[in-house]
C-alpha positions as CSV (number, residue, x, y, z in Angstrom):
1,G,-34.4,-16.0,-11.9
2,W,-32.0,-15.5,-15.0
3,T,-32.6,-13.4,-17.8
4,V,-30.1,-13.6,-20.7
5,L,-30.3,-10.8,-23.3
6,R,-28.9,-11.0,-26.5
7,R,-27.3,-7.9,-28.5
8,K,-29.6,-6.6,-30.7
9,G,-29.9,-7.5,-33.9
10,Q,-27.4,-10.4,-33.4
11,R,-28.1,-14.0,-32.9
12,R,-25.5,-16.9,-32.5
13,E,-26.1,-20.5,-33.7
14,S,-25.8,-23.1,-31.3
15,P,-22.7,-25.4,-31.5
16,S,-25.1,-27.9,-33.9
17,S,-27.6,-26.4,-36.3
18,A,-29.3,-29.6,-35.7
19,C,-30.0,-29.2,-32.3
20,E,-31.9,-26.2,-31.8
21,R,-34.3,-27.5,-29.4
22,P,-33.4,-27.6,-25.7
23,E,-34.9,-31.4,-25.2
24,C,-32.2,-32.6,-27.4
25,W,-29.5,-31.5,-25.1
26,K,-29.7,-34.7,-23.2
27,Q,-29.6,-36.8,-26.3
28,Q,-25.9,-35.9,-27.0
29,P,-23.0,-37.9,-26.1
30,L,-21.8,-36.7,-22.6
31,E,-18.3,-35.3,-24.0
32,R,-20.1,-33.3,-26.6
33,R,-22.4,-31.8,-23.8
34,R,-19.1,-31.0,-21.6
35,S,-17.6,-29.4,-25.0
36,W,-20.9,-27.0,-25.3
37,K,-20.8,-26.0,-21.6
38,A,-17.2,-25.1,-21.9
39,R,-18.1,-22.9,-24.7
40,L,-21.0,-21.4,-23.0
41,V,-18.9,-20.4,-20.0
42,T,-16.0,-18.9,-22.0
43,S,-18.7,-17.1,-24.0
44,L,-20.1,-15.4,-21.4
45,S,-18.8,-11.8,-19.8
46,L,-17.0,-13.3,-16.8
47,P,-16.1,-9.9,-15.0
48,H,-20.4,-10.1,-14.4
49,L,-20.8,-13.7,-14.1
50,P,-22.9,-14.9,-11.1
51,L,-21.2,-17.2,-8.7
52,T,-23.8,-19.4,-9.2
53,A,-23.5,-19.4,-12.7
54,L,-20.4,-21.6,-12.6
55,H,-22.3,-24.5,-11.0
56,S,-22.6,-27.5,-13.6
57,G,-26.2,-27.6,-12.5
58,L,-27.2,-24.0,-14.1
59,L,-25.1,-24.7,-17.5
60,D,-27.1,-28.0,-17.8
61,A,-30.5,-26.1,-17.6
62,L,-29.3,-23.3,-19.9
63,S,-30.4,-24.4,-23.7
64,V,-27.2,-24.0,-25.6
65,C,-28.8,-21.9,-28.4
66,V,-28.6,-18.5,-26.0
67,V,-25.0,-18.5,-26.2
68,I,-24.2,-14.9,-27.5
69,Q,-20.5,-13.8,-27.7
70,Y,-20.0,-10.8,-25.2
71,Q,-23.2,-11.1,-23.6
72,T,-23.5,-9.8,-20.3
73,V,-24.7,-11.6,-17.2
74,R,-25.0,-9.6,-13.7
75,Y,-25.7,-10.8,-10.5
76,D,-26.3,-9.7,-6.9
77,I,-25.4,-11.2,-3.6
78,L,-28.4,-12.5,-2.5
79,P,-29.1,-12.5,1.5
80,L,-28.6,-15.9,3.1
81,S,-31.3,-18.4,3.4
82,P,-32.1,-19.1,7.5
83,V,-30.8,-22.2,6.8
84,S,-27.0,-21.0,5.5
85,R,-27.2,-18.3,7.9
86,N,-27.7,-21.0,10.9
87,R,-25.0,-23.1,9.3
88,L,-22.4,-20.2,9.4
89,S,-23.4,-19.3,13.0
90,Q,-22.3,-23.0,14.0
91,V,-18.8,-22.9,12.3
92,K,-15.5,-20.3,12.7
93,R,-15.3,-17.8,10.8
94,K,-12.3,-18.4,8.2
95,I,-9.1,-16.5,7.6
96,L,-7.9,-16.2,3.8
97,V,-4.3,-15.8,3.8
98,L,-3.4,-14.1,0.4
99,D,0.2,-13.9,-1.2
100,L,1.0,-10.5,-3.5
101,D,3.7,-11.1,-6.1
102,E,2.1,-13.3,-9.1
103,T,-0.9,-14.0,-7.3
104,L,-2.7,-10.6,-6.7
105,I,-0.2,-8.3,-8.4
106,H,3.0,-8.4,-10.7
107,S,5.8,-5.8,-10.3
108,H,9.2,-5.2,-11.5
109,H,11.8,-2.4,-10.4
110,D,14.0,0.4,-12.4
111,G,16.3,-1.1,-14.4
112,V,14.8,-4.4,-14.9
113,L,13.1,-5.5,-18.3
114,R,10.7,-8.1,-17.7
115,P,9.9,-10.0,-21.3
116,T,6.6,-11.3,-19.6
117,V,5.1,-7.5,-19.3
118,R,4.6,-6.1,-22.6
119,P,6.3,-2.9,-23.3
120,G,4.2,0.2,-23.1
121,T,1.7,-1.2,-20.5
122,P,1.3,1.0,-17.9
123,P,1.8,0.0,-14.5
124,D,-1.7,0.5,-11.9
125,F,0.7,2.4,-9.7
126,I,4.3,3.1,-8.8
127,L,5.7,2.7,-5.5
128,K,9.0,4.4,-4.2
129,V,10.7,2.7,-1.7
130,V,14.3,3.0,-0.1
131,I,16.1,-0.3,0.1
132,D,19.7,-0.5,1.8
133,K,19.7,3.3,1.3
134,H,18.9,3.5,-2.1
135,P,15.6,4.4,-3.7
136,V,14.0,2.2,-5.8
137,R,10.8,2.5,-8.1
138,F,8.5,-0.6,-8.6
139,F,6.0,-0.4,-11.3
140,V,3.0,-2.6,-10.3
141,H,0.6,-4.3,-12.2
142,K,-2.9,-5.4,-10.7
143,R,-4.2,-9.0,-11.8
144,P,-7.4,-8.7,-13.5
145,H,-10.3,-8.5,-11.2
146,V,-8.6,-8.1,-7.7
147,D,-10.5,-5.1,-6.8
148,F,-13.9,-6.7,-7.0
149,F,-12.1,-10.2,-5.7
150,L,-10.9,-8.2,-2.3
151,E,-14.5,-6.7,-1.8
152,V,-16.3,-9.7,-2.2
153,V,-14.1,-12.1,0.0
154,S,-13.7,-9.8,2.9
155,Q,-17.5,-10.2,3.4
156,W,-17.0,-13.7,3.8
157,Y,-13.4,-14.2,5.5
158,E,-11.0,-12.3,7.7
159,L,-8.5,-11.2,5.2
160,V,-4.6,-11.8,5.7
161,V,-1.6,-10.6,3.8
162,F,1.5,-13.1,4.0
163,T,4.1,-12.1,1.3
164,A,8.0,-13.2,1.2
165,S,8.7,-9.8,0.3
166,M,10.5,-7.2,2.6
167,E,8.0,-5.3,4.7
168,I,8.8,-1.9,3.2
169,Y,7.7,-3.2,0.0
170,G,4.7,-5.5,0.5
171,S,3.4,-3.1,3.4
172,A,3.2,-0.4,0.4
173,V,1.7,-2.7,-2.0
174,A,-1.1,-4.1,0.5
175,D,-2.0,-0.5,1.4
176,K,-2.8,0.4,-2.3
177,L,-4.7,-2.7,-2.7
178,D,-6.6,-2.1,0.7
179,N,-7.3,1.1,-0.7
180,S,-8.6,2.9,2.6
181,R,-11.0,0.1,3.1
182,S,-9.7,-1.5,6.2
183,I,-9.8,-5.0,4.8
184,L,-5.9,-6.0,4.8
185,K,-5.2,-5.0,8.2
186,R,-3.1,-8.2,9.0
187,R,0.1,-8.6,7.2
188,Y,2.9,-10.7,7.7
189,Y,6.3,-10.5,5.7
190,R,9.5,-11.9,4.5
191,Q,10.9,-11.7,8.6
192,H,7.8,-14.2,9.2
193,C,8.9,-16.7,7.1
194,T,11.1,-19.5,7.6
195,L,14.1,-20.2,5.2
196,E,14.8,-23.7,4.3
197,L,17.1,-24.6,1.2
198,G,16.8,-21.2,-0.2
199,S,13.2,-21.0,-0.2
200,Y,11.1,-19.2,2.2
201,I,8.2,-20.9,3.7
202,K,5.0,-19.6,5.3
203,D,4.1,-21.2,8.5
204,L,0.4,-20.4,9.1
205,S,0.2,-21.4,12.5
206,V,1.9,-17.8,12.8
207,V,-1.5,-16.4,11.8
208,H,-3.7,-18.5,13.8
209,S,-3.2,-21.8,15.7
210,D,-6.3,-23.2,14.6
211,L,-5.6,-24.8,11.1
212,S,-9.1,-25.9,10.5
213,S,-9.9,-22.3,9.5
214,I,-7.0,-21.4,7.5
215,V,-7.0,-20.9,3.8
216,I,-3.9,-19.6,1.8
217,L,-4.1,-18.6,-1.8
218,D,-0.6,-18.5,-3.3
219,N,1.0,-19.5,-6.6
220,S,4.3,-21.1,-5.3
221,P,3.6,-24.4,-3.8
222,G,7.1,-24.2,-2.1
223,A,5.5,-21.5,0.0
224,Y,2.7,-23.7,1.5
225,R,4.4,-26.9,1.6
226,S,4.3,-27.2,5.2
227,H,0.6,-26.8,5.2
228,P,-0.6,-28.3,1.7
229,D,-4.2,-29.3,3.0
230,N,-4.7,-25.5,3.6
231,A,-3.8,-24.2,0.3
232,I,-5.6,-23.6,-3.0
233,P,-3.0,-23.3,-5.8
234,I,-3.2,-20.5,-8.5
235,K,-1.4,-20.1,-11.6
236,S,1.1,-17.3,-11.3
237,W,0.3,-14.0,-13.3
238,F,2.6,-12.0,-15.1
239,S,0.5,-9.8,-17.3
240,D,-2.3,-11.7,-19.4
241,P,-5.6,-9.2,-19.5
242,S,-7.7,-11.9,-20.2
243,D,-6.8,-13.7,-16.8
244,T,-9.9,-14.7,-14.8
245,A,-8.6,-16.7,-12.3
246,L,-9.4,-15.1,-9.3
247,L,-13.4,-15.0,-10.6
248,N,-13.3,-18.6,-10.9
249,L,-12.3,-19.1,-7.6
250,L,-15.3,-17.1,-5.9
251,P,-17.6,-20.2,-6.0
252,M,-15.3,-22.3,-4.4
253,L,-14.2,-19.8,-1.5
254,D,-18.2,-18.9,-1.4
255,A,-18.7,-22.7,-0.3
256,L,-15.7,-23.4,1.5
257,R,-16.8,-20.9,4.2
258,F,-19.4,-23.2,5.5
259,T,-17.0,-26.0,6.5
260,A,-16.0,-27.1,9.7
261,D,-12.8,-28.0,8.5
262,V,-11.3,-26.3,5.1
263,R,-8.7,-29.1,5.3
264,S,-11.9,-31.6,4.6
265,V,-12.2,-30.4,1.3
266,L,-8.6,-29.4,0.5
267,S,-6.8,-32.3,1.4
268,R,-8.1,-34.1,-1.4
269,N,-4.9,-33.3,-3.5
270,L,-6.4,-30.3,-5.1
271,H,-2.8,-28.8,-5.2
272,Q,-1.9,-31.7,-7.8
273,H,-4.8,-31.5,-9.7
274,R,-5.9,-28.0,-10.8
275,L,-4.3,-24.7,-10.6
276,W,-7.0,-21.9,-11.2
């Protein structure tokens, strides 16, 4: 069950003061209800939002009069039902291929000023690597909620890092994100990509021959243009501290692991319609 708590001594009015009663919700025009639902989602504290909360059915059930700014809703990942466990036993465990730069992290190196990063914003970590016999420092910023995202999806998928970056850099970034959890053990780098017309293409068959069980999360459509039916697009991230793209993907990734073939879902032109 759900318990929604208001901050003590505060109450936020519903979108329409004339509609305080839950029964009037379904009497409103569809577009107005959609607007209210959107406001409900954005008013919640998303880092603690339950996966099930992002399903429209719950939003329909909630009364708009409980919308409180800054309220916190927490959740637990509950054990699977016998039916769900049985379904998972009948399908292959899926592989989630993860890009690094502008998908999970953003970095810049010595001597490069990126206007996308606010001056004075401290990096989450600094890497010191040697490239062409020259020491280079990379200042790395982690996308919001990336640690939580990796913790959750590692329970559902085999995680694989596939970056077009050089191995000496990509390996160091992956080590930091893994943080001794041993969840990012399989890694592929620039030498595993195919160079076409100046762009690096990621061939997923290098990861596994069975493409029905592979999902790639990448901000660059060119990287997965050989496998668009296996891709989940995501907006490039540079420095926005309010970004919630990784959290927004959790319900979809949760559901996708139950499919026999991920392409049965991802082939529906997802990459042309929405960026998370």
